[in-house]
MIDRENDREN-285769 format. One line per field, with one value per residue (C-alpha): x negated, y, z; residue in three letters. Coordinates in pm, whole numbers, padded with zeros to 5 digits. Last residue first. Layout:
N
X <- X ...;
Y <- Y ...;
Z <- Z ...;
code <- Ala ...;
END
This chain:
494
X <- 07949 08124 07868 07939 07725 07824 07875 08244 08396 08486 08784 08560 08317 08605 08730 08390 08388 08717 08565 08262 08499 08686 08355 08256 08590 08556 08202 08326 08346 08276 08121 07849 07934 07860 07735 07889 07812 08046 07913 08042 07885 07789 07762 07653 07863 07957 07631 07435 07118 07170 07275 06985 06925 07275 07240 06900 07041 07318 07072 06839 07136 07245 06891 06872 07219 07119 06804 07015 07273 07031 06893 06808 07027 07163 07484 07596 07950 08061 08378 08421 08664 08647 08416 08093 07828 07482 07305 06983 06713 06505 06521 06746 06624 06560 06852 07083 06965 07039 07392 07445 07332 07568 07865 07787 07766 08105 08255 08097 08246 08581 08609 08463 08763 08989 08717 08503 08811 08894 08545 08598 08335 08176 08258 08015 08090 07778 07717 07459 07345 07138 06943 07054 06865 07164 07425 07238 07183 07552 07639 07397 07570 07916 07792 07658 08005 08162 07939 07991 08370 08360 08111 07735 07571 07515 07693 07953 07979 08008 07814 07900 08113 07941 07601 07712 07846 07517 07323 07542 07499 07122 07130 07342 07113 06806 06960 06708 06758 06434 06438 06150 06115 05851 05705 05739 05578 05687 05604 05791 06072 06205 06191 06393 06367 06603 06515 06734 06534 06496 06244 05950 05755 05381 05271 05167 05517 05605 05897 06142 06314 06645 06684 06996 06872 06610 06639 06495 06324 06024 05816 06085 06077 05697 05710 05959 05757 05437 05616 05740 05412 05321 05587 05595 05416 05084 05169 05157 04814 04681 04836 04662 04752 05123 05091 04882 05104 05403 05641 05973 05880 05681 05958 06231 06030 06023 05735 05515 05261 05168 04947 05122 04850 05058 05366 05242 05465 05745 05869 06211 06301 06679 06825 06779 06787 06411 06346 06592 06429 06081 06198 06346 06006 05798 05755 05870 06176 06244 06215 06473 06699 06674 06743 07045 07169 07123 07321 07599 07604 07606 07893 08088 08020 08127 08453 08521 08448 08668 08945 08935 08940 09227 09420 09367 09492 09788 09876 09866 10068 10329 10349 10416 10678 10849 10836 10991 11258 11346 11366 11607 11816 11833 11933 12230 12202 12351 12044 11995 11690 11596 11499 11309 11121 11043 10917 10693 10559 10497 10324 10111 10015 09926 09740 09530 09471 09359 09149 08965 08920 08782 09034 09093 09477 09622 09578 09637 09823 10030 10115 10206 10461 10637 10775 10945 11042 11242 11429 11510 11639 11859 12012 12017 11934 11610 11386 11323 11248 10973 10830 10806 10633 10377 10327 10235 09924 09861 09723 09473 09359 09327 09125 08896 08834 08750 08505 08330 08314 08111 08147 08515 08616 08851 09019 09128 09364 09523 09546 09732 09971 10016 10082 10342 10515 10522 10656 10919 11021 11068 11271 11496 11549 11619 11876 12058 12078 12406 12588 12680 12468 12407 12414 12133 11906 11829 11671 11469 11375 11233 11032 10918 10786 10609 10436 10328 10210 09993 09848 09759 09607 09388 09275 09190 09000 08804 08734 08605 08369 08258 08185 07805 07821 08046 07802 07500 07676 07769 07408 07282 07538 07439 07745 07880 08259 08488 08673 08493 08146 07972 07613 07516 07233 06922 06878 06657 06360 06366;
Y <- 17788 17449 17171 16802 16559 16192 15900 15903 15751 16052 16150 16184 16403 16617 16644 16777 17022 17163 17187 17369 17613 17664 17706 17977 18153 18122 18266 18619 18960 18835 19113 18904 18537 18299 17972 17627 17263 16971 16658 16300 16081 15717 15452 15115 14803 14608 14415 14745 14705 15018 15227 15473 15443 15574 15862 15952 15944 16188 16420 16425 16488 16781 16922 16908 17061 17346 17407 17436 17659 17921 17914 18225 18107 17750 17698 17338 17226 16897 16690 16365 16504 16870 17170 17003 17261 17272 17608 17644 17875 17578 17379 17082 16723 16611 16799 16656 16302 16355 16473 16165 15940 16115 16079 15712 15647 15812 15588 15278 15377 15438 15076 14862 14802 15102 15353 15260 15256 15608 15717 15598 15839 16084 16438 16718 17077 17264 17639 17846 18200 18390 18702 19061 19192 19358 19127 18817 18957 19035 18687 18527 18697 18594 18236 18230 18323 18069 17792 17890 17871 17536 17371 17393 17053 16849 16554 16459 16781 17017 17322 17689 17703 17407 17561 17891 17708 17524 17850 18016 17712 17731 18098 18025 17741 17962 18237 18229 18530 18703 18966 19216 19441 19709 19840 20159 20267 20268 19901 19808 20014 19877 20029 19847 19581 19352 19089 18842 18541 18306 18031 17899 17615 17614 17500 17856 17995 18184 18419 18539 18869 19012 19345 19349 19578 19851 20080 20421 20541 20653 20380 20129 20238 20215 19863 19755 19917 19746 19410 19442 19566 19240 18970 18826 18522 18696 18953 18683 18563 18920 19005 18704 18370 18399 18238 17946 17894 17809 18047 17883 17694 17982 18224 18008 17989 18367 18587 18835 19106 19041 19320 19560 19817 20119 20007 19663 19386 19200 18883 18722 18398 18348 18156 18446 18312 18261 18624 18741 18533 18653 19017 18981 18937 18637 18755 18420 18587 18741 18398 18263 18559 18503 18132 18202 18460 18215 17954 18202 18306 17945 17872 18176 18083 17729 17841 18090 17835 17569 17823 17929 17571 17493 17796 17680 17331 17482 17692 17388 17178 17453 17498 17127 17142 17439 17272 16952 17145 17356 17045 16883 17201 17213 16847 16900 16798 16467 16356 16001 15917 16284 16277 15949 16055 16394 16234 15987 16240 16507 16260 16125 16479 16583 16257 16299 16671 16621 16323 16524 16824 16636 16561 16725 16717 17067 17257 17017 16736 16969 17199 16894 16796 17134 17137 16799 16892 17189 16965 16721 17006 17129 16786 16517 16223 16051 16292 16056 15760 15952 16051 15682 15611 15885 15769 15408 15486 15837 15705 15493 15811 15999 15715 15690 16066 16037 15753 15955 16261 16086 15944 15850 15668 15937 15950 15589 15685 15979 15775 15501 15760 15905 15563 15483 15819 15795 15439 15534 15825 15588 15344 15623 15761 15418 15354 15687 15695 15512 15718 15552 15775 16105 16302 16079 16248 16544 16326 16148 16487 16596 16276 16341 16686 16569 16274 16475 16758 16514 16364 16710 16814 16504 16585 16948 16845 16599 16870 17108 16841 16748 17105 17075 16729 16855 17137 16907 16657 16937 17055 16699 16641 16955 17098 17246 17223 17467 17185 17229 17215 17510 17637 17535 17282 17430 17360 17075 17185 17092;
Z <- -05251 -05235 -05212 -05139 -04941 -04937 -04700 -04799 -05115 -05329 -05117 -04812 -05005 -05134 -04777 -04673 -04965 -04835 -04487 -04631 -04800 -04472 -04289 -04536 -04485 -04103 -04091 -04033 -04202 -04554 -04761 -04922 -04914 -04628 -04774 -04814 -04752 -04681 -04517 -04488 -04225 -04200 -03929 -04055 -03992 -03681 -03699 -03671 -03874 -04088 -03786 -03774 -04147 -04227 -03983 -04128 -04481 -04392 -04213 -04514 -04742 -04524 -04520 -04900 -04935 -04700 -04906 -05223 -05051 -04921 -04563 -04364 -04075 -04092 -03890 -03845 -03766 -03616 -03636 -03445 -03187 -03288 -03288 -03183 -03249 -03405 -03434 -03632 -03491 -03359 -03681 -03749 -03769 -03411 -03256 -03522 -03442 -03071 -03161 -03380 -03097 -02857 -03094 -03157 -02781 -02732 -03000 -02844 -02508 -02678 -02783 -03059 -03285 -03213 -03127 -03427 -03652 -03541 -03646 -04001 -04133 -03891 -04004 -04080 -04187 -04288 -04300 -04487 -04406 -04664 -04560 -04608 -04303 -04132 -04287 -04171 -03822 -03787 -03917 -03672 -03378 -03501 -03549 -03192 -03062 -03301 -03170 -02805 -02840 -03020 -02785 -02835 -02821 -02504 -02664 -02404 -02198 -02499 -02392 -02351 -02035 -01875 -01944 -01788 -01486 -01448 -01476 -01212 -00987 -01028 -00933 -00627 -00524 -00559 -00347 -00058 00170 00271 00546 00578 00884 00848 01173 01369 01694 02058 02101 01782 01633 01302 00953 00689 00427 00234 -00023 -00215 -00327 -00622 -00553 -00753 -00594 -00658 -00311 -00226 -00295 -00612 -00547 -00812 -00734 -00626 -00447 -00231 00040 00054 00355 00275 00592 00383 00545 00452 00087 00083 00228 -00039 -00317 -00200 -00183 -00541 -00693 -00867 -00828 -00474 -00329 -00398 -00130 00139 00027 00027 00367 00524 00687 00609 00266 00394 00699 00484 00309 00400 00716 00863 00761 00919 01241 01272 01164 01352 01293 00931 00798 00557 00621 00720 00911 01012 00882 01058 00891 00862 00684 00722 01019 01265 01623 01644 01555 01818 02089 01995 02000 02348 02507 02612 02970 03121 03268 02926 02769 03012 02944 02570 02607 02823 02573 02287 02483 02545 02180 02071 02310 02191 01830 01907 02062 01783 01510 01669 01723 01356 01233 01471 01345 00987 01075 01261 00957 00726 00970 01008 00631 00584 00860 00694 00353 00489 00682 00377 00159 00404 00415 00035 00017 00250 00611 00721 00907 01030 00816 00817 01185 01172 00859 01009 01328 01145 00894 01156 01388 01105 00998 01351 01417 01102 01153 01512 01407 01141 01370 01668 01945 02284 02266 02314 01987 01700 01879 02096 01805 01596 01868 01881 01524 01559 01917 01789 01545 01824 02042 01755 01730 01461 01681 01562 01753 02047 01820 01642 01980 02072 01742 01827 02187 02110 01897 02037 02368 02175 01997 02327 02483 02181 02200 02571 02504 02234 02459 02726 03077 03073 03394 03530 03190 03243 03526 03345 03025 03210 03352 03004 02853 03119 03082 02701 02710 02969 02747 02456 02668 02799 02445 02296 02574 02538 02156 02131 02400 02727 02944 02762 03088 03207 02949 03178 03444 03178 03028 03363 03383 03024 03109 03426 03258 02951 03176 03370 03051 02917 03251 03244 02888 02973 03285 03071 02811 03082 03215 02859 02740 02746 02591 02314 02231 02240 02014 01772 01764 01704 01430 01233 01060 01383 01392 01211 01039 00708 00865 01030 01039 00684 00644 00484 00115 00004 -00196 -00563;
code <- Unk Unk Unk Unk Unk Unk Unk Unk Unk Unk Unk Unk Unk Unk Unk Unk Unk Unk Unk Unk Unk Unk Unk Unk Unk Unk Unk Unk Unk Unk Unk Unk Unk Unk Unk Unk Unk Unk Unk Unk Unk Unk Unk Unk Unk Unk Unk Unk Unk Unk Unk Unk Unk Unk Unk Unk Unk Unk Unk Unk Unk Unk Unk Unk Unk Unk Unk Unk Unk Unk Unk Unk Unk Unk Unk Unk Unk Unk Unk Unk Unk Unk Unk Unk Unk Unk Unk Unk Unk Unk Unk Unk Unk Unk Unk Unk Unk Unk Unk Unk Unk Unk Unk Unk Unk Unk Unk Unk Unk Unk Unk Unk Unk Unk Unk Unk Unk Unk Unk Unk Unk Unk Unk Unk Unk Unk Unk Unk Unk Unk Unk Unk Unk Unk Unk Unk Unk Unk Unk Unk Unk Unk Unk Unk Unk Unk Unk Unk Unk Unk Unk Unk Unk Unk Unk Unk Unk Unk Unk Unk Unk Unk Unk Unk Unk Unk Unk Unk Unk Unk Unk Unk Unk Unk Unk Unk Unk Unk Unk Unk Unk Unk Unk Unk Unk Unk Unk Unk Unk Unk Unk Unk Unk Unk Unk Unk Unk Unk Unk Unk Unk Unk Unk Unk Unk Unk Unk Unk Unk Unk Unk Unk Unk Unk Unk Unk Unk Unk Unk Unk Unk Unk Unk Unk Unk Unk Unk Unk Unk Unk Unk Unk Unk Unk Unk Unk Unk Unk Unk Unk Unk Unk Unk Unk Unk Unk Unk Unk Unk Unk Unk Unk Unk Unk Unk Unk Unk Unk Unk Unk Unk Unk Unk Unk Unk Unk Unk Unk Unk Unk Unk Unk Unk Unk Unk Unk Unk Unk Unk Unk Unk Unk Unk Unk Unk Unk Unk Unk Unk Unk Unk Unk Unk Unk Unk Unk Unk Unk Unk Unk Unk Unk Unk Unk Unk Unk Unk Unk Unk Unk Unk Unk Unk Unk Unk Unk Unk Unk Unk Unk Unk Unk Unk Unk Unk Unk Unk Unk Unk Unk Unk Unk Unk Unk Unk Unk Unk Unk Unk Unk Unk Unk Unk Unk Unk Unk Unk Unk Unk Unk Unk Unk Unk Unk Unk Unk Unk Unk Unk Unk Unk Unk Unk Unk Unk Unk Unk Unk Unk Unk Unk Unk Unk Unk Unk Unk Unk Unk Unk Unk Unk Unk Unk Unk Unk Unk Unk Unk Unk Unk Unk Unk Unk Unk Unk Unk Unk Unk Unk Unk Unk Unk Unk Unk Unk Unk Unk Unk Unk Unk Unk Unk Unk Unk Unk Unk Unk Unk Unk Unk Unk Unk Unk Unk Unk Unk Unk Unk Unk Unk Unk Unk Unk Unk Unk Unk Unk Unk Unk Unk Unk Unk Unk Unk Unk Unk Unk Unk Unk Unk Unk Unk Unk Unk Unk Unk Unk Unk Unk Unk Unk Unk Unk Unk Unk Unk Unk Unk Unk Unk Unk Unk Unk Unk Unk Unk Unk Unk Unk Unk Unk Unk Unk Unk Unk Unk Unk Unk Unk Unk Unk Unk Unk Unk;
END
């Protein structure tokens, strides 16, 4: 299967493609360095002012730790200011900021240890600085913000005398603040990169205009989805963006006939006709067959576009193969037992209801089997759950080999299975059940831990019954009769 294109943004709002992110960071390096230097300067100035203010607490227990902590922050910030002048790339600047955080965060935790309103305000202010002021990538901004919050909150609550409810409120408020700041950082990252991408796209467009390439070429290149422009009357390919050349290939775009063959018969003609009638067609899904044989699910949109004073047909193709595959996987997960691959309980009973309606409509027999693996608990207890799971999968594979295509096999319990046999009377159902029982016994006849056997109860849906539950109950009763009679048996209760 073709690999999907990389999304534009990663989780933190940064470019998903490393080379694009590196280009963006390189372009913003001078601004980021100025930002970092300003941050260090403000840290020095703010803490010097706090040192002057803290002299009024001379003689109090927390005076000396506060002065030492502020001295650490001032010294680290001055060192960061000097070393920032030598940074030549973003990676070095990030390392510098992270090293700066190592002594500064514990120092901040010491500063907020007194239970004061100012300390509480600082606890909520520090994450803002780390998330929104320090020039760090998203993952490091979140990590330092969370570590700072945890350290400061622990230091503050260690000396706090607040009641439990107040402590919980502070914890929840700080957790919420970190979550909101992370979301804000994601949003800011996206906006900054979108603005940069837009500026770069504008520069590229202007450069192409100066070289007489035209604005249309720039726009086509900027669209990530395959986009082609067709002649208004003939459907001849006028232009295609890079994504279209990559998606369809040069063979398909070589001629209108080859391009039309990628679409189901008549689809492309209807889309072109709708565009010519000024009826924009959007959201039409279809299966494409590309020249290399790949089948892709696509969402198509068309419209009329002006071109050199005339009109052309603009066709946009959005690949939705991954979405379709995900829908199919979700449907399989909802209807299939994950261990055995058989129908799960809900799917089995849904299929049984459908078969019952068909049986009543055409007045055909419908047999049911209840199957239970004998001494399954002993297998799990003596040989381990892995051996038990393997036995269940082997039994499921055996069922798929023996039963017919219309038959429905479902796992409705731990080691309990049910089998639905449309158009099958009781005597034929008993014969199939005995064949299945014998096959299970033969499959494990040479197992040194003892053969694996099953007990089976057989019944048939009676005329007038509104569901398969009564027949399954009779088959279950026959199953218990088989177990009571020595197991490895088939019993009938019609």
